[in-house]
N, CA, C and O atoms as CSV, one atom per row, in Angstrom:
chain,resi,resn,atom,element,x,y,z
A,1,UNK,N,N,9.095,-33.528,24.301
A,1,UNK,CA,C,10.077,-32.508,24.097
A,1,UNK,C,C,9.384,-31.359,23.384
A,1,UNK,O,O,8.669,-31.562,22.403
A,2,UNK,N,N,9.601,-30.169,23.881
A,2,UNK,CA,C,9.020,-28.968,23.297
A,2,UNK,C,C,10.125,-27.996,22.899
A,2,UNK,O,O,11.091,-27.816,23.641
A,3,UNK,N,N,9.992,-27.371,21.739
A,3,UNK,CA,C,10.920,-26.323,21.288
A,3,UNK,C,C,10.134,-25.025,21.276
A,3,UNK,O,O,9.088,-24.925,20.634
A,4,UNK,N,N,10.643,-24.031,21.990
A,4,UNK,CA,C,10.030,-22.709,22.050
A,4,UNK,C,C,10.871,-21.735,21.247
A,4,UNK,O,O,12.099,-21.740,21.336
A,5,UNK,N,N,10.204,-20.896,20.461
A,5,UNK,CA,C,10.919,-19.941,19.606
A,5,UNK,C,C,10.139,-18.633,19.526
A,5,UNK,O,O,8.992,-18.545,19.963
A,6,UNK,N,N,10.782,-17.633,18.965
A,6,UNK,CA,C,10.143,-16.345,18.700
A,6,UNK,C,C,9.560,-16.379,17.295
A,6,UNK,O,O,10.239,-16.741,16.334
A,7,UNK,N,N,8.306,-16.001,17.191
A,7,UNK,CA,C,7.689,-15.813,15.883
A,7,UNK,C,C,7.809,-14.341,15.534
A,7,UNK,O,O,7.767,-13.490,16.422
A,8,UNK,N,N,7.956,-14.026,14.250
A,8,UNK,CA,C,8.055,-12.627,13.866
A,8,UNK,C,C,8.024,-12.429,12.364
A,8,UNK,O,O,8.082,-13.380,11.584
A,9,UNK,N,N,7.929,-11.160,11.982
A,9,UNK,CA,C,7.858,-10.787,10.568
A,9,UNK,C,C,9.168,-11.053,9.832
A,9,UNK,O,O,9.182,-11.145,8.605
A,10,UNK,N,N,10.276,-11.177,10.579
A,10,UNK,CA,C,11.583,-11.435,9.972
A,10,UNK,C,C,12.005,-12.898,10.113
A,10,UNK,O,O,13.172,-13.236,9.916
A,11,UNK,N,N,11.052,-13.755,10.452
A,11,UNK,CA,C,11.371,-15.145,10.772
A,11,UNK,C,C,11.217,-16.066,9.567
A,11,UNK,O,O,10.431,-15.807,8.655
A,12,UNK,N,N,11.993,-17.149,9.592
A,12,UNK,CA,C,12.016,-18.068,8.462
A,12,UNK,C,C,11.689,-19.493,8.835
A,12,UNK,O,O,11.013,-19.762,9.828
A,13,UNK,N,N,12.191,-20.411,8.005
A,13,UNK,CA,C,11.860,-21.826,8.118
A,13,UNK,C,C,13.057,-22.662,8.558
A,13,UNK,O,O,14.211,-22.317,8.305
A,14,UNK,N,N,12.745,-23.773,9.227
A,14,UNK,CA,C,13.767,-24.731,9.639
A,14,UNK,C,C,13.183,-26.131,9.506
A,14,UNK,O,O,11.966,-26.318,9.526
A,15,UNK,N,N,14.070,-27.103,9.371
A,15,UNK,CA,C,13.676,-28.512,9.376
A,15,UNK,C,C,14.082,-29.099,10.717
A,15,UNK,O,O,15.180,-28.837,11.208
A,16,UNK,N,N,13.203,-29.889,11.307
A,16,UNK,CA,C,13.461,-30.507,12.604
A,16,UNK,C,C,13.333,-32.016,12.448
A,16,UNK,O,O,12.350,-32.519,11.906
A,17,UNK,N,N,14.343,-32.724,12.933
A,17,UNK,CA,C,14.257,-34.191,12.931
A,17,UNK,C,C,14.767,-34.721,14.261
A,17,UNK,O,O,15.603,-34.102,14.918
A,18,UNK,N,N,14.248,-35.872,14.638
A,18,UNK,CA,C,14.632,-36.512,15.895
A,18,UNK,C,C,15.094,-37.924,15.580
A,18,UNK,O,O,14.425,-38.667,14.861
A,19,UNK,N,N,16.247,-38.282,16.129
A,19,UNK,CA,C,16.812,-39.630,15.964
A,19,UNK,C,C,16.908,-40.036,14.496
A,19,UNK,O,O,16.581,-41.169,14.141
A,20,UNK,N,N,17.356,-39.118,13.646
A,20,UNK,CA,C,17.538,-39.348,12.211
A,20,UNK,C,C,16.240,-39.722,11.493
A,20,UNK,O,O,16.269,-40.354,10.437
A,21,UNK,N,N,15.116,-39.333,12.066
A,21,UNK,CA,C,13.830,-39.598,11.429
A,21,UNK,C,C,13.534,-38.568,10.353
A,21,UNK,O,O,14.356,-37.698,10.066
A,22,UNK,N,N,12.365,-38.675,9.767
A,22,UNK,CA,C,11.949,-37.732,8.723
A,22,UNK,C,C,11.858,-36.325,9.301
A,22,UNK,O,O,11.381,-36.125,10.418
A,23,UNK,N,N,12.322,-35.362,8.521
A,23,UNK,CA,C,12.312,-33.970,8.966
A,23,UNK,C,C,10.924,-33.368,8.793
A,23,UNK,O,O,10.197,-33.688,7.853
A,24,UNK,N,N,10.580,-32.484,9.730
A,24,UNK,CA,C,9.345,-31.716,9.645
A,24,UNK,C,C,9.721,-30.251,9.482
A,24,UNK,O,O,10.646,-29.773,10.138
A,25,UNK,N,N,9.018,-29.540,8.623
A,25,UNK,CA,C,9.303,-28.126,8.382
A,25,UNK,C,C,8.539,-27.272,9.386
A,25,UNK,O,O,7.339,-27.451,9.589
A,26,UNK,N,N,9.254,-26.343,10.006
A,26,UNK,CA,C,8.663,-25.395,10.948
A,26,UNK,C,C,8.834,-24.001,10.357
A,26,UNK,O,O,9.950,-23.599,10.030
A,27,UNK,N,N,7.742,-23.267,10.218
A,27,UNK,CA,C,7.778,-21.888,9.730
A,27,UNK,C,C,7.494,-20.973,10.912
A,27,UNK,O,O,6.419,-21.047,11.508
A,28,UNK,N,N,8.443,-20.115,11.255
A,28,UNK,CA,C,8.310,-19.266,12.437
A,28,UNK,C,C,7.817,-17.856,12.100
A,28,UNK,O,O,7.981,-16.932,12.897
A,29,UNK,N,N,7.217,-17.693,10.928
A,29,UNK,CA,C,6.683,-16.390,10.544
A,29,UNK,C,C,5.420,-16.045,11.330
A,29,UNK,O,O,4.575,-16.901,11.592
A,30,UNK,N,N,5.315,-14.783,11.693
A,30,UNK,CA,C,4.092,-14.200,12.247
A,30,UNK,C,C,4.155,-12.708,11.950
A,30,UNK,O,O,5.242,-12.131,11.948
A,31,UNK,N,N,3.026,-12.079,11.701
A,31,UNK,CA,C,2.998,-10.640,11.431
A,31,UNK,C,C,3.453,-9.851,12.654
A,31,UNK,O,O,3.988,-8.751,12.519
A,32,UNK,N,N,3.246,-10.405,13.843
A,32,UNK,CA,C,3.647,-9.755,15.092
A,32,UNK,C,C,4.762,-10.549,15.751
A,32,UNK,O,O,4.873,-11.757,15.540
A,33,UNK,N,N,5.592,-9.878,16.551
A,33,UNK,CA,C,6.611,-10.571,17.332
A,33,UNK,C,C,5.945,-11.230,18.530
A,33,UNK,O,O,5.276,-10.570,19.326
A,34,UNK,N,N,6.136,-12.540,18.647
A,34,UNK,CA,C,5.581,-13.291,19.764
A,34,UNK,C,C,6.685,-14.200,20.297
A,34,UNK,O,O,7.165,-15.078,19.579
A,35,UNK,N,N,7.090,-13.999,21.546
A,35,UNK,CA,C,8.168,-14.773,22.154
A,35,UNK,C,C,7.610,-15.995,22.871
A,35,UNK,O,O,6.473,-15.991,23.342
A,36,UNK,N,N,8.416,-17.021,22.945
A,36,UNK,CA,C,8.103,-18.193,23.756
A,36,UNK,C,C,6.988,-19.070,23.236
A,36,UNK,O,O,6.247,-19.653,24.026
A,37,UNK,N,N,6.850,-19.179,21.930
A,37,UNK,CA,C,5.806,-20.005,21.325
A,37,UNK,C,C,6.352,-21.415,21.087
A,37,UNK,O,O,7.472,-21.581,20.603
A,38,UNK,N,N,5.565,-22.411,21.426
A,38,UNK,CA,C,5.962,-23.793,21.136
A,38,UNK,C,C,5.756,-24.034,19.641
A,38,UNK,O,O,4.623,-24.059,19.159
A,39,UNK,N,N,6.854,-24.208,18.916
A,39,UNK,CA,C,6.780,-24.396,17.467
A,39,UNK,C,C,6.956,-25.861,17.049
A,39,UNK,O,O,6.720,-26.215,15.894
A,40,UNK,N,N,7.372,-26.703,17.996
A,40,UNK,CA,C,7.570,-28.120,17.683
A,40,UNK,C,C,7.363,-28.936,18.949
A,40,UNK,O,O,7.789,-28.546,20.035
A,41,UNK,N,N,6.695,-30.084,18.786
A,41,UNK,CA,C,6.446,-30.977,19.916
A,41,UNK,C,C,6.671,-32.414,19.468
A,41,UNK,O,O,6.228,-32.811,18.390
A,42,UNK,N,N,7.355,-33.186,20.290
A,42,UNK,CA,C,7.615,-34.597,19.981
A,42,UNK,C,C,7.444,-35.424,21.245
A,42,UNK,O,O,8.014,-35.109,22.290
A,43,UNK,N,N,6.657,-36.479,21.137
A,43,UNK,CA,C,6.525,-37.431,22.234
A,43,UNK,C,C,7.285,-38.694,21.861
A,43,UNK,O,O,7.230,-39.146,20.717
A,44,UNK,N,N,7.987,-39.252,22.821
A,44,UNK,CA,C,8.818,-40.424,22.573
A,44,UNK,C,C,8.165,-41.680,23.130
A,44,UNK,O,O,7.512,-41.638,24.172
A,45,UNK,N,N,8.342,-42.789,22.440
A,45,UNK,CA,C,7.782,-44.062,22.867
A,45,UNK,C,C,8.519,-44.625,24.080
A,45,UNK,O,O,7.954,-45.397,24.855
A,46,UNK,N,N,9.783,-44.236,24.240
A,46,UNK,CA,C,10.572,-44.739,25.361
A,46,UNK,C,C,11.498,-43.643,25.879
A,46,UNK,O,O,11.880,-42.735,25.139
A,47,UNK,N,N,11.851,-43.739,27.151
A,47,UNK,CA,C,12.797,-42.791,27.728
A,47,UNK,C,C,14.199,-43.168,27.310
A,47,UNK,O,O,14.454,-44.299,26.895
A,48,UNK,N,N,15.106,-42.216,27.420
A,48,UNK,CA,C,16.492,-42.470,27.065
A,48,UNK,C,C,17.061,-41.325,26.263
A,48,UNK,O,O,16.461,-40.254,26.166
A,49,UNK,N,N,18.203,-41.557,25.702
A,49,UNK,CA,C,18.905,-40.538,24.932
A,49,UNK,C,C,18.321,-40.435,23.533
A,49,UNK,O,O,18.082,-41.446,22.873
A,50,UNK,N,N,18.090,-39.189,23.081
A,50,UNK,CA,C,17.587,-38.910,21.747
A,50,UNK,C,C,18.399,-37.782,21.136
A,50,UNK,O,O,19.014,-36.994,21.855
A,51,UNK,N,N,18.403,-37.702,19.814
A,51,UNK,CA,C,19.145,-36.666,19.104
A,51,UNK,C,C,18.175,-35.774,18.347
A,51,UNK,O,O,17.355,-36.250,17.562
A,52,UNK,N,N,18.282,-34.468,18.595
A,52,UNK,CA,C,17.460,-33.471,17.925
A,52,UNK,C,C,18.336,-32.707,16.943
A,52,UNK,O,O,19.424,-32.252,17.299
A,53,UNK,N,N,17.863,-32.565,15.704
A,53,UNK,CA,C,18.615,-31.825,14.695
A,53,UNK,C,C,17.711,-30.747,14.109
A,53,UNK,O,O,16.618,-31.032,13.619
A,54,UNK,N,N,18.188,-29.497,14.168
A,54,UNK,CA,C,17.472,-28.368,13.580
A,54,UNK,C,C,18.346,-27.814,12.467
A,54,UNK,O,O,19.491,-27.426,12.700
A,55,UNK,N,N,17.800,-27.779,11.253
A,55,UNK,CA,C,18.520,-27.258,10.101
A,55,UNK,C,C,17.832,-25.981,9.633
A,55,UNK,O,O,16.653,-25.993,9.279
A,56,UNK,N,N,18.576,-24.884,9.635
A,56,UNK,CA,C,18.034,-23.597,9.204
A,56,UNK,C,C,18.302,-23.465,7.708
A,56,UNK,O,O,19.450,-23.536,7.270
A,57,UNK,N,N,17.248,-23.273,6.934
A,57,UNK,CA,C,17.366,-23.226,5.478
A,57,UNK,C,C,17.862,-21.897,4.938
A,57,UNK,O,O,18.468,-21.854,3.868
A,58,UNK,N,N,17.614,-20.808,5.663
A,58,UNK,CA,C,17.870,-19.490,5.092
A,58,UNK,C,C,16.749,-19.111,4.134
A,58,UNK,O,O,16.927,-18.247,3.275
A,59,UNK,N,N,15.595,-19.758,4.280
A,59,UNK,CA,C,14.431,-19.501,3.431
A,59,UNK,C,C,13.296,-18.970,4.295
A,59,UNK,O,O,13.295,-19.125,5.516
A,60,UNK,N,N,12.332,-18.342,3.633
A,60,UNK,CA,C,11.163,-17.843,4.349
A,60,UNK,C,C,9.963,-17.821,3.422
A,60,UNK,O,O,10.095,-17.931,2.203
A,61,UNK,N,N,8.803,-17.678,4.015
A,61,UNK,CA,C,7.568,-17.600,3.255
A,61,UNK,C,C,7.448,-16.267,2.531
A,61,UNK,O,O,8.280,-15.383,2.735
A,62,UNK,N,N,6.437,-16.106,1.696
A,62,UNK,CA,C,6.299,-14.903,0.869
A,62,UNK,C,C,6.061,-13.607,1.652
A,62,UNK,O,O,6.392,-12.525,1.167
A,63,UNK,N,N,5.494,-13.708,2.849
A,63,UNK,CA,C,5.231,-12.494,3.633
A,63,UNK,C,C,6.365,-12.117,4.574
A,63,UNK,O,O,6.410,-10.982,5.048
A,64,UNK,N,N,7.276,-13.030,4.855
A,64,UNK,CA,C,8.368,-12.766,5.791
A,64,UNK,C,C,9.413,-11.850,5.171
A,64,UNK,O,O,9.646,-11.889,3.963
A,65,UNK,N,N,10.038,-11.025,6.002
A,65,UNK,CA,C,11.050,-10.073,5.552
A,65,UNK,C,C,12.461,-10.638,5.604
A,65,UNK,O,O,13.367,-10.085,4.981
A,66,UNK,N,N,12.666,-11.734,6.341
A,66,UNK,CA,C,13.994,-12.325,6.494
A,66,UNK,C,C,13.807,-13.803,6.831
A,66,UNK,O,O,12.686,-14.311,6.794
A,67,UNK,N,N,14.893,-14.490,7.158
A,67,UNK,CA,C,14.821,-15.928,7.410
A,67,UNK,C,C,15.434,-16.320,8.754
A,67,UNK,O,O,16.029,-17.390,8.883
A,68,UNK,N,N,15.287,-15.454,9.746
A,68,UNK,CA,C,15.835,-15.710,11.079
A,68,UNK,C,C,15.010,-16.787,11.774
A,68,UNK,O,O,13.780,-16.762,11.716
A,69,UNK,N,N,15.678,-17.733,12.431
A,69,UNK,CA,C,15.013,-18.742,13.248
A,69,UNK,C,C,15.635,-18.667,14.636
A,69,UNK,O,O,16.840,-18.865,14.791
A,70,UNK,N,N,14.822,-18.384,15.636
A,70,UNK,CA,C,15.344,-18.241,16.995
A,70,UNK,C,C,15.042,-19.480,17.823
A,70,UNK,O,O,14.126,-20.246,17.524
A,71,UNK,N,N,15.827,-19.651,18.859
A,71,UNK,CA,C,15.598,-20.717,19.826
A,71,UNK,C,C,15.501,-20.056,21.186
A,71,UNK,O,O,16.500,-19.588,21.734
A,72,UNK,N,N,14.275,-20.021,21.735
A,72,UNK,CA,C,14.083,-19.478,23.076
A,72,UNK,C,C,14.416,-20.521,24.132
A,72,UNK,O,O,14.925,-20.191,25.203
A,73,UNK,N,N,14.127,-21.783,23.824
A,73,UNK,CA,C,14.444,-22.836,24.785
A,73,UNK,C,C,13.781,-24.147,24.429
A,73,UNK,O,O,13.018,-24.252,23.469
A,74,UNK,N,N,14.104,-25.157,25.249
A,74,UNK,CA,C,13.545,-26.493,25.102
A,74,UNK,C,C,13.035,-26.947,26.464
A,74,UNK,O,O,13.541,-26.529,27.505
A,75,UNK,N,N,12.031,-27.803,26.434
A,75,UNK,CA,C,11.558,-28.428,27.674
A,75,UNK,C,C,11.416,-29.915,27.404
A,75,UNK,O,O,10.761,-30.339,26.451
A,76,UNK,N,N,12.054,-30.699,28.278
A,76,UNK,CA,C,11.985,-32.155,28.175
A,76,UNK,C,C,11.467,-32.670,29.501
A,76,UNK,O,O,11.986,-32.320,30.561
A,77,UNK,N,N,10.441,-33.504,29.436
A,77,UNK,CA,C,9.859,-34.072,30.655
A,77,UNK,C,C,9.885,-35.586,30.556
A,77,UNK,O,O,9.643,-36.145,29.486
A,78,UNK,N,N,10.173,-36.249,31.656
A,78,UNK,CA,C,10.178,-37.723,31.636
A,78,UNK,C,C,8.767,-38.289,31.536
A,78,UNK,O,O,8.591,-39.507,31.507
């Protein structure tokens, strides 16, 4: 499973977890706007139904101007 997002100077942080597992922090900051970047990747041990949870903190790193987190899309392959 791949999550694609926009990176940018106004971008912030989010926590991503799958199937109630431990959350991983994703920081979508970049000095330049870049669309369609894979910001998270997860491989599953088995096929079937899974739950993805993205929590937006409203926080950002020291260089970011805002805390926006975008979702350009997801790709899931069997």
